[in-house]
C-alpha positions as CSV (number, residue, x, y, z in Angstrom):
1,M,-1.5,-31.9,3.3
2,I,-2.1,-28.0,4.0
3,S,-1.5,-26.6,7.3
4,S,-4.0,-24.8,9.3
5,K,-2.1,-21.7,8.9
6,D,-1.7,-22.1,4.8
7,S,-5.4,-22.7,4.9
8,R,-6.2,-19.6,7.1
9,R,-3.9,-17.9,4.5
10,L,-5.6,-19.2,1.3
11,L,-8.9,-18.6,2.7
12,G,-8.0,-14.9,4.1
13,Q,-8.8,-15.6,7.8
14,H,-8.0,-13.3,10.5
15,F,-10.1,-14.0,13.5
16,T,-11.1,-10.5,15.3
17,P,-10.8,-9.2,18.8
18,E,-13.5,-8.9,21.0
19,P,-13.3,-5.2,21.5
20,L,-12.6,-4.6,17.6
21,A,-15.6,-6.7,16.8
22,D,-17.5,-4.9,19.5
23,F,-16.6,-1.6,17.9
24,V,-17.6,-2.7,14.6
25,C,-21.0,-3.9,15.4
26,S,-22.0,-0.7,17.4
27,L,-21.5,1.3,14.2
28,G,-23.4,-0.8,12.1
29,V,-26.2,-2.4,14.5
30,R,-28.4,0.4,15.6
31,S,-32.0,-1.2,16.6
32,P,-33.3,-4.0,18.5
33,A,-34.9,-5.2,15.1
34,D,-32.0,-5.0,13.1
35,R,-31.6,-8.0,10.9
36,V,-27.6,-8.7,10.5
37,L,-25.5,-10.4,8.5
38,D,-21.7,-11.8,8.8
39,P,-21.1,-12.9,5.0
40,A,-17.3,-14.6,6.1
41,C,-17.9,-15.1,10.0
42,G,-15.1,-17.3,10.5
43,D,-15.4,-18.6,14.0
44,G,-18.2,-16.7,14.9
45,A,-16.8,-13.5,16.5
46,F,-18.7,-11.2,14.8
47,L,-21.9,-13.4,15.3
48,R,-21.5,-13.2,19.6
49,A,-20.5,-9.1,19.2
50,A,-23.9,-8.7,17.2
51,L,-25.9,-10.4,19.4
52,R,-24.2,-8.7,22.6
53,R,-25.2,-5.7,20.7
54,L,-28.9,-6.6,20.1
55,W,-29.3,-7.9,23.7
56,A,-28.0,-4.4,24.2
57,L,-30.4,-2.5,22.4
58,G,-33.1,-4.5,24.0
59,A,-33.9,-7.3,21.2
60,P,-35.9,-9.8,22.8
61,A,-35.3,-12.7,20.6
62,A,-31.8,-11.4,19.3
63,A,-30.7,-14.9,17.9
64,G,-33.4,-15.5,15.0
65,Q,-32.2,-12.0,13.7
66,V,-28.4,-13.0,13.2
67,S,-26.8,-14.9,10.4
68,G,-23.9,-15.9,8.9
69,F,-22.1,-17.6,5.8
70,E,-18.8,-19.5,6.2
71,I,-17.0,-21.8,3.5
72,D,-15.1,-23.4,6.1
73,E,-16.8,-26.1,7.3
74,A,-15.1,-26.5,10.7
75,C,-15.3,-22.3,10.8
76,A,-19.1,-23.1,10.6
77,A,-19.3,-25.6,13.1
78,A,-17.6,-23.6,15.6
79,A,-19.7,-20.5,14.8
80,R,-22.8,-21.9,15.9
81,E,-21.6,-23.8,18.6
82,A,-19.9,-19.7,19.9
83,A,-23.2,-18.2,18.7
84,P,-26.3,-20.4,19.5
85,G,-29.2,-19.7,17.7
86,A,-27.6,-17.7,14.8
87,A,-28.3,-19.1,11.6
88,V,-24.8,-20.3,10.0
89,T,-24.8,-21.5,6.6
90,A,-21.5,-23.9,5.6
91,G,-21.2,-22.4,2.0
92,D,-19.8,-20.1,-0.6
93,F,-21.1,-16.7,0.0
94,F,-20.5,-15.6,-3.6
95,R,-22.8,-18.5,-4.6
96,R,-25.9,-17.3,-2.9
97,P,-28.0,-15.0,-4.4
98,P,-29.1,-11.4,-2.5
99,E,-31.5,-12.6,-0.1
100,P,-33.0,-11.8,2.2
101,L,-32.2,-8.2,2.8
102,F,-30.5,-7.2,6.3
103,D,-30.8,-4.0,7.9
104,A,-26.8,-4.4,9.2
105,I,-23.7,-6.1,7.5
106,I,-20.9,-6.5,9.7
107,G,-17.8,-8.5,9.5
108,N,-13.9,-9.0,8.5
109,F,-13.5,-9.9,5.1
110,P,-10.7,-11.8,3.6
111,F,-7.4,-10.5,3.2
112,V,-6.3,-12.2,0.0
113,R,-3.9,-11.0,-2.2
114,Q,-5.1,-11.2,-6.2
115,E,-1.6,-13.8,-6.6
116,L,-3.5,-16.2,-4.8
117,L,-6.9,-15.9,-6.4
118,S,-5.6,-17.7,-9.2
119,E,-8.8,-19.5,-11.3
120,G,-11.2,-17.9,-8.8
121,K,-10.8,-14.5,-9.9
122,G,-12.9,-15.0,-13.1
123,F,-16.2,-16.4,-11.2
124,L,-15.9,-13.4,-8.3
125,K,-15.6,-10.7,-11.3
126,D,-18.7,-12.5,-13.1
127,V,-20.8,-12.3,-10.2
128,V,-20.1,-8.7,-9.0
129,R,-20.2,-7.6,-13.1
130,G,-23.7,-9.8,-13.0
131,E,-25.2,-7.8,-10.0
132,W,-23.9,-4.1,-10.5
133,L,-23.1,-3.5,-14.4
134,F,-26.5,-2.1,-15.2
135,D,-26.4,0.2,-12.1
136,Y,-22.7,1.0,-12.1
137,P,-20.9,0.4,-15.6
138,E,-17.6,1.0,-14.0
139,V,-17.3,-2.1,-12.0
140,D,-16.2,-3.5,-15.8
141,R,-12.8,-2.0,-14.6
142,L,-12.4,-3.8,-11.5
143,T,-9.0,-5.3,-12.4
144,G,-7.3,-8.5,-12.0
145,R,-5.3,-7.3,-9.2
146,A,-8.2,-6.9,-6.4
147,D,-8.0,-8.5,-3.6
148,L,-10.4,-10.6,-2.2
149,Y,-11.9,-8.2,0.0
150,L,-13.2,-5.6,-2.5
151,Y,-15.2,-8.7,-4.6
152,F,-17.1,-8.9,-0.9
153,V,-17.9,-5.4,-0.2
154,F,-19.2,-5.7,-4.1
155,H,-21.2,-8.5,-3.4
156,A,-22.7,-8.0,0.2
157,A,-23.8,-4.5,-1.1
158,R,-27.0,-6.5,-2.6
159,F,-27.8,-8.0,0.7
160,L,-28.2,-4.3,2.3
161,K,-31.6,-2.8,2.6
162,D,-31.6,0.5,1.8
163,G,-31.3,3.0,5.1
164,G,-29.2,0.0,6.1
165,R,-25.6,0.2,7.4
166,M,-22.5,-2.0,6.5
167,A,-19.6,-1.9,9.1
168,V,-16.8,-4.0,7.8
169,I,-13.3,-4.4,8.2
170,T,-10.9,-4.6,5.1
171,G,-7.3,-3.9,4.2
172,N,-6.5,-0.5,3.8
173,S,-5.0,-0.7,0.4
174,W,-7.9,0.2,-1.4
175,L,-7.7,3.6,-0.1
176,H,-4.6,4.3,-2.2
177,V,-3.9,1.5,-4.8
178,P,-5.1,1.8,-8.6
179,Y,-7.2,-0.9,-8.2
180,G,-8.9,0.7,-5.1
181,K,-10.1,3.4,-7.6
182,V,-13.5,1.3,-8.6
183,L,-14.2,0.7,-5.2
184,R,-13.8,4.2,-4.0
185,E,-16.0,5.5,-6.9
186,F,-18.6,3.1,-5.9
187,L,-18.8,3.9,-2.2
188,L,-18.8,7.5,-2.9
189,S,-21.7,7.3,-5.6
190,K,-23.5,4.2,-4.8
191,L,-23.5,3.2,-1.4
192,G,-22.6,6.4,0.9
193,L,-19.6,6.1,2.6
194,V,-20.1,7.9,6.0
195,S,-16.7,6.9,7.9
196,V,-13.3,5.2,7.4
197,F,-11.5,4.1,10.8
198,E,-7.3,3.3,11.3
199,S,-5.4,2.9,14.5
200,R,-1.6,3.5,15.1
201,A,-2.7,3.0,18.5
202,E,-2.5,-0.9,18.2
203,V,-2.0,-3.8,15.9
204,W,-5.5,-5.4,15.4
205,F,-4.3,-8.7,13.5
206,P,-0.7,-9.4,14.9
207,H,-0.3,-12.1,12.6
208,T,-0.8,-11.2,9.5
209,S,1.4,-8.4,7.2
210,V,-1.9,-6.5,6.3
211,N,-3.1,-3.4,7.9
212,A,-6.7,-2.8,8.4
213,A,-9.6,-0.1,8.1
214,I,-13.0,-0.4,9.2
215,S,-15.6,1.6,6.8
216,L,-19.1,2.3,7.8
217,I,-21.4,2.7,4.5
218,E,-24.8,4.1,4.9
219,R,-27.0,2.8,2.1
220,K,-28.7,6.6,1.5
221,G,-27.8,7.3,-2.2
222,P,-24.7,9.3,-3.2
223,A,-22.2,10.4,-0.1
224,R,-21.7,14.0,0.3
225,E,-18.8,14.1,2.9
226,V,-16.5,11.3,4.3
227,T,-15.1,11.6,8.0
228,F,-11.4,9.8,8.3
229,V,-10.7,8.8,11.6
230,Q,-7.5,7.9,13.3
231,L,-7.8,6.4,16.4
232,G,-5.8,7.4,19.3
233,K,-5.9,4.5,21.9
234,P,-6.5,1.0,21.8
235,L,-10.5,-0.5,22.0
236,G,-11.7,-1.7,25.1
237,P,-13.9,-4.3,26.0
238,G,-17.5,-3.4,24.8
239,Q,-16.5,-0.6,22.9
240,E,-19.5,1.9,21.6
241,G,-18.2,5.1,20.2
242,L,-14.8,6.6,19.7
243,P,-12.5,6.0,22.2
244,E,-10.6,9.1,23.8
245,G,-7.8,10.9,21.5
246,A,-9.3,10.4,18.5
247,S,-8.8,12.8,15.6
248,A,-11.2,13.1,12.5
249,R,-11.3,15.2,9.3
250,R,-14.7,15.6,7.2
251,V,-13.4,16.0,3.8
252,P,-16.4,16.9,0.7
253,A,-17.1,14.4,-1.7
254,G,-16.2,16.3,-4.7
255,P,-12.2,16.7,-3.5
256,L,-12.3,12.9,-2.8
257,R,-13.7,12.2,-6.4
258,S,-10.3,14.0,-7.5
259,R,-7.7,12.9,-5.8
260,D,-6.5,9.0,-6.5
261,N,-5.0,8.7,-2.9
262,W,-7.3,9.0,0.2
263,S,-4.6,8.1,2.6
264,C,-3.5,11.5,3.6
265,Y,-7.0,12.2,5.1
266,L,-6.1,9.8,7.7
267,R,-2.3,10.2,8.4
268,A,-1.5,14.0,7.4
269,P,-1.5,16.7,9.9
270,Q,-3.4,20.2,8.8
271,V,-0.6,21.8,8.0
272,Y,0.3,19.3,5.1
273,F,-3.3,20.6,3.6
274,D,-2.1,24.1,4.4
275,A,1.1,24.2,2.8
276,L,0.2,22.9,-0.5
277,E,-2.9,25.1,-0.8
278,R,-0.3,28.1,0.2
279,A,2.1,26.9,-2.4
280,G,-0.8,26.8,-5.1
281,A,0.7,26.5,-8.5
282,R,4.2,27.2,-7.2
283,L,4.2,23.2,-6.7
284,V,4.1,20.4,-9.3
285,P,3.8,16.5,-9.6
286,L,7.6,15.5,-9.9
287,A,6.3,13.6,-13.0
288,R,5.7,17.1,-14.5
289,L,9.6,17.6,-14.5
290,A,10.6,14.1,-15.0
291,S,10.5,10.5,-16.2
292,I,9.9,8.0,-13.6
293,R,10.3,4.4,-14.2
294,R,10.8,1.5,-11.8
295,G,14.5,0.3,-12.3
296,V,15.5,-2.9,-14.1
297,T,12.8,-5.4,-14.3
298,T,14.6,-8.5,-15.3
299,G,11.6,-10.7,-14.8
300,L,14.1,-13.2,-13.4
301,N,16.7,-11.6,-10.8
302,R,18.4,-15.1,-10.4
303,F,19.3,-15.1,-14.0
304,F,20.2,-11.6,-14.8
305,L,21.3,-10.3,-11.2
306,L,24.4,-11.9,-10.1
307,E,26.6,-10.8,-7.4
308,K,30.1,-10.0,-8.7
309,A,31.7,-13.1,-7.1
310,E,29.5,-15.3,-8.8
311,A,29.7,-13.9,-12.4
312,E,33.7,-14.2,-11.8
313,R,33.1,-17.6,-11.0
314,L,31.3,-18.6,-14.1
315,G,34.0,-16.8,-16.0
316,L,31.3,-14.8,-17.8
317,E,32.5,-12.2,-20.9
318,P,33.4,-8.8,-18.9
319,E,31.1,-7.3,-22.1
320,F,28.2,-9.3,-20.9
321,L,28.2,-7.3,-17.3
322,V,26.9,-4.1,-16.5
323,P,27.8,-2.9,-12.9
324,A,24.4,-2.4,-10.9
325,V,22.9,-1.8,-7.6
326,A,20.8,-4.5,-6.6
327,S,19.2,-2.6,-3.3
328,L,19.6,0.4,-1.0
329,K,20.7,-1.3,1.8
330,G,24.2,-0.6,3.0
331,I,24.2,2.9,0.6
332,E,24.9,5.5,3.3
333,S,25.5,8.1,1.3
334,L,23.1,10.4,-0.8
335,S,25.5,10.0,-3.7
336,I,25.6,6.5,-5.7
337,R,29.2,5.3,-6.2
338,P,31.0,2.8,-8.3
339,E,31.5,0.7,-5.3
340,H,28.1,0.4,-4.3
341,A,27.5,-1.6,-7.5
342,R,28.0,-5.1,-6.1
343,H,25.9,-6.9,-8.3
344,C,26.0,-7.2,-12.2
345,L,23.4,-7.4,-14.7
346,L,23.3,-9.5,-17.7
347,V,23.1,-7.7,-20.6
348,V,22.9,-9.2,-23.9
349,D,21.7,-7.9,-27.1
350,R,22.8,-10.8,-29.8
351,A,21.1,-14.0,-30.9
352,R,22.5,-17.4,-30.3
353,D,24.7,-17.3,-33.5
354,G,26.8,-14.2,-32.1
355,L,27.3,-15.9,-28.9
356,R,29.0,-18.9,-30.4
357,G,32.2,-20.1,-28.1
358,T,31.2,-17.6,-25.1
359,R,30.9,-18.5,-21.7
360,M,27.6,-16.3,-21.9
361,L,26.2,-18.9,-24.1
362,D,26.7,-21.8,-22.1
363,C,25.3,-20.3,-19.0
364,I,22.3,-19.5,-21.0
365,E,22.0,-23.1,-22.7
366,S,22.6,-24.4,-18.8
367,F,19.7,-22.2,-17.4
368,E,17.3,-23.4,-19.9
369,R,17.6,-26.7,-19.4
370,D,17.1,-26.0,-15.5
371,A,14.7,-23.5,-15.0
372,G,11.3,-24.9,-16.2
373,A,8.5,-22.8,-15.6
374,A,10.5,-19.7,-14.9
375,L,11.2,-19.1,-18.5
376,R,7.2,-18.8,-19.3
377,S,7.0,-15.6,-17.3
378,P,4.8,-12.9,-18.9
379,T,8.1,-10.7,-18.9
380,L,10.4,-13.0,-20.6
381,R,7.5,-14.1,-23.0
382,G,7.6,-10.5,-23.9
383,R,11.3,-10.7,-25.1
384,E,13.0,-12.2,-28.5
385,P,15.0,-14.2,-27.1
386,W,14.3,-14.2,-23.6
387,Y,17.8,-13.4,-22.6
388,R,17.8,-10.2,-24.6
389,L,17.8,-7.5,-21.9
390,S,18.4,-3.7,-22.6
391,L,19.2,-0.8,-20.3
392,P,17.3,2.4,-20.4
393,E,18.8,5.8,-20.0
394,P,20.5,6.0,-16.7
395,A,18.8,7.8,-13.8
396,D,19.3,11.3,-12.1
397,F,18.5,9.6,-8.7
398,L,16.5,7.3,-7.3
399,V,13.3,6.9,-5.3
400,P,13.5,4.0,-2.6
401,R,10.0,1.8,-3.0
402,F,10.2,0.8,1.2
403,R,11.0,3.5,3.7
404,R,11.3,2.8,7.3
405,E,13.7,5.2,9.2
406,R,15.5,6.7,6.4
407,H,14.1,9.0,3.6
408,F,16.2,9.7,1.2
409,S,16.2,9.8,-2.8
410,P,19.8,8.9,-3.8
411,L,21.7,10.5,-6.0
412,N,23.4,8.8,-9.4
413,P,26.2,11.0,-11.0
414,H,27.7,8.1,-12.8
415,G,24.9,6.7,-14.1
416,I,25.0,3.0,-12.6
417,A,22.5,0.7,-13.7
418,V,19.5,-0.1,-10.7
419,A,17.5,-3.2,-10.1
420,D,13.9,-2.9,-9.8
421,T,13.9,-2.4,-5.9
422,V,13.9,1.3,-6.9
423,F,12.3,3.9,-9.1
424,A,14.8,5.8,-11.3
425,V,14.1,9.4,-11.8
426,R,15.8,11.2,-15.0
427,A,14.9,14.7,-15.3
428,R,12.9,15.6,-18.9
429,E,15.4,18.5,-19.5
430,R,19.2,18.4,-18.4
431,R,19.0,21.5,-16.8
432,H,16.8,20.6,-14.3
433,A,18.4,17.6,-13.3
434,T,20.1,19.5,-9.8
435,L,17.3,21.1,-9.1
436,C,14.7,17.7,-9.2
437,C,17.4,16.2,-7.3
438,A,17.5,19.0,-4.6
439,A,13.9,18.9,-4.4
440,A,13.4,15.3,-3.9
441,N,15.8,15.0,-0.9
442,S,13.7,18.5,0.9
443,T,11.6,17.5,3.8
444,L,8.9,18.5,2.1
445,F,9.0,15.5,-0.1
446,H,9.9,13.1,2.3
447,F,7.1,14.4,4.4
448,C,4.7,13.8,1.4
449,A,5.7,10.2,0.6
450,E,5.2,10.0,4.4
451,V,1.8,10.6,4.1
452,T,0.7,9.3,0.9
453,G,2.6,6.0,0.7
454,R,1.1,2.7,1.0
455,D,1.1,1.3,4.3
456,N,-1.0,-1.4,3.4
457,M,1.4,-4.1,3.8
458,G,2.0,-3.7,7.7
459,G,5.4,-4.1,9.5
460,G,6.2,-0.3,10.0
461,F,7.4,0.9,7.1
462,I,5.9,2.9,4.1
463,T,6.0,1.5,0.2
464,T,6.0,4.0,-2.4
465,Y,5.0,3.2,-6.3
466,G,4.9,4.7,-9.7
467,P,1.5,6.5,-8.6
468,E,2.6,7.5,-5.2
469,I,6.0,9.1,-6.9
470,R,4.9,10.8,-10.0
471,A,2.5,12.7,-7.5
472,L,4.9,13.8,-4.7
473,P,4.9,17.8,-5.2
474,V,8.3,19.8,-6.0
475,P,8.7,23.3,-6.7
476,A,8.1,24.5,-10.0
477,P,11.3,25.3,-12.2
478,A,10.7,29.0,-12.7
479,C,10.2,29.3,-9.0
480,L,13.3,27.4,-8.0
481,E,15.6,28.3,-10.7
482,P,16.4,31.7,-9.1
483,F,17.7,29.4,-6.4
484,A,19.9,27.4,-8.2
485,A,23.2,28.4,-6.7
486,E,22.0,27.8,-3.3
487,T,20.5,24.9,-4.2
488,G,23.5,23.2,-5.5
489,Q,25.6,24.3,-2.6
490,A,23.0,23.0,0.3
491,L,22.5,19.8,-1.9
492,A,26.5,19.3,-2.2
493,E,26.7,20.1,1.6
494,L,24.0,16.9,2.1
495,C,26.3,14.8,-0.1
496,R,29.7,14.8,2.3
497,R,28.0,12.9,4.8
498,P,26.3,9.9,6.0
499,V,22.6,9.5,5.8
500,L,20.9,9.3,9.2
501,T,17.4,8.3,10.3
502,M,14.7,11.2,9.1
503,A,14.0,12.1,12.5
504,R,17.9,12.3,13.2
505,E,18.1,14.5,9.7
506,L,15.0,16.9,10.8
507,E,17.9,18.1,13.6
508,R,20.4,19.0,11.2
509,G,21.2,22.7,10.2
510,D,22.5,21.2,6.7
511,R,19.1,19.8,5.8
512,R,17.5,23.1,7.3
513,R,19.2,25.1,4.8
514,L,18.0,23.2,2.0
515,D,14.4,23.2,3.5
516,E,14.5,27.2,3.7
517,I,15.2,27.3,0.3
518,I,12.5,25.3,-1.0
519,W,10.1,27.5,1.4
520,R,11.2,30.5,0.1
521,A,11.0,29.2,-3.7
522,I,7.2,28.0,-3.1
523,G,6.1,30.9,-1.1
524,V,5.4,29.4,2.4
525,P,6.3,30.7,5.4
526,L,8.9,29.5,7.6
527,T,6.8,29.0,10.7
528,M,4.8,26.1,8.4
529,L,8.2,24.7,7.9
530,D,8.6,24.1,11.6
531,D,5.4,22.9,12.1
532,L,5.7,20.5,9.7
533,C,8.8,19.3,10.9
534,G,7.3,18.6,13.8
535,E,4.5,16.7,12.9
536,F,6.8,14.8,10.4
537,A,9.0,13.8,13.9
538,G,5.4,12.8,15.3
539,L,4.0,10.8,12.5
540,L,7.8,8.6,12.4
541,A,7.5,8.0,15.8
542,R,4.0,6.5,15.7
543,R,4.8,4.9,12.5
544,K,7.9,3.2,14.5
545,A,5.7,1.9,17.1
546,H,3.1,0.7,15.6
547,G,5.8,-1.5,13.6
548,Q,7.5,-2.5,16.9
549,M,3.7,-3.5,18.1
550,A,3.8,-5.6,14.8
551,G,7.4,-6.8,15.2
552,A,6.5,-10.4,15.7
553,R,4.8,-11.2,12.5
554,A,7.6,-12.5,10.7
555,S,8.6,-14.8,13.7
556,S,5.5,-16.1,15.0
557,G,4.0,-16.8,11.2
558,G,3.0,-13.4,9.6
559,T,1.4,-14.5,6.6
560,G,2.5,-11.6,4.2
561,P,5.6,-10.4,2.7
562,A,7.0,-7.9,4.9
563,G,9.4,-10.3,6.3
564,D,11.0,-9.9,2.7
565,V,11.0,-6.4,2.7
566,P,14.0,-5.0,5.1
567,N,16.5,-5.8,2.2
568,D,15.7,-2.9,0.2
569,V,14.9,-0.7,3.2
């Protein structure tokens, strides 16, 4: 039997507080004559808000103008009771043809990660492909990793009249993840994205590990500019218009088309853009100087990644055991040391005949008897035999996937193997290794990770994956090489003490020395470094406070992976 919590998770249901529904409806519903649709109306929160909005605008018979779809029969019944007179249809929105058309589409589109969509993904893609392939061929690039809400946006757009508005809540991942690029281009070129809203002042959905954003779209042709709004205060009852303390940034469509990550327009202060513009070509993406790969991806950590004590208990031969760092948790130094390798990777590069008489072969065969479906994972199917694991070249330094209070890129002078909880970075030219390590531990590098990293999973932390890490700016070698001796000394000084929280790091004189070298190398005034450090402290404090507001997620049945993350932070 599926629990109500599990049902909500599978359907992506996250019910909307009244002030948020009122605010969204105030954006989308503009006329007393508007016909309004909520494609995933849940228990009717947006239907009620739409009725309130229409009544406030003077609509004499508002109920007859409001419609909703809901796949869950029980929720559809609750919506009919909550919004008497509204036309609520129980059924799958994606099986409905786009008729009639509506003046306003509002709602909270379901957040369902691609792992939970399973066989339904093919049907959803066929629907939106059939509707948009002629007008927007790029829809064919919508990948299997896309969240359910992306499909809702595409399908709902066919129900929107020319000149109509769509004001909807979705997860904010589309702003920065690779699979969101198809939607970003669509909103710019076909629908007319007007504004994007986020809030650090409150947690809109405290029972899900997803951070949300509001998108305001007007079907009026290609967008010329988009306004990104960070709300500074909680929304109040009957909220119409922006609350006090909101900050807005208008960005022309051109720069948006050329940028793969839009999160910075919501989070980054002006000094971020000013410093990058002032530095110009003196800053280059990290990927230009270094190879960046995920740590060793085993495909089956419970077999390949063992604590040293467990490897000893099994009696595995030392020749197959490679010391490894499983995560950065508990590592307090900026330099990885052998004692930090508390795990072993099982590295076997022999056929079975070459393993006869070894405990390793016994371990492999015992695991095969019990593993079942685990051996059919895509990673393992690509190996022959499945247990053959090879190691890449050692990394010069590591970049964490998860950042909460600490920002650091630990050096790896002993070439220790690392698991896939971090990214491994190796300078393309050996002479640049120290410079890359130093740049990756500068405040500028960490600040850019803060404003361009992904915060879609909630929980008060930032995640940085390959696309973000490859784009992080570092000084071009020609600019930093004249300061090589100073840079090496400043980095060595940081390595002699424990890593602190970033808020405390900003107060340290040894960090300031490294930062001033970086700043001189890129030709940016030190006054801008002062501004950046001040803004960074504010960003860290706001993210921490937002995470604390959402702190009840794990204990109150939050529906995302955030509870698994602190092990790597």
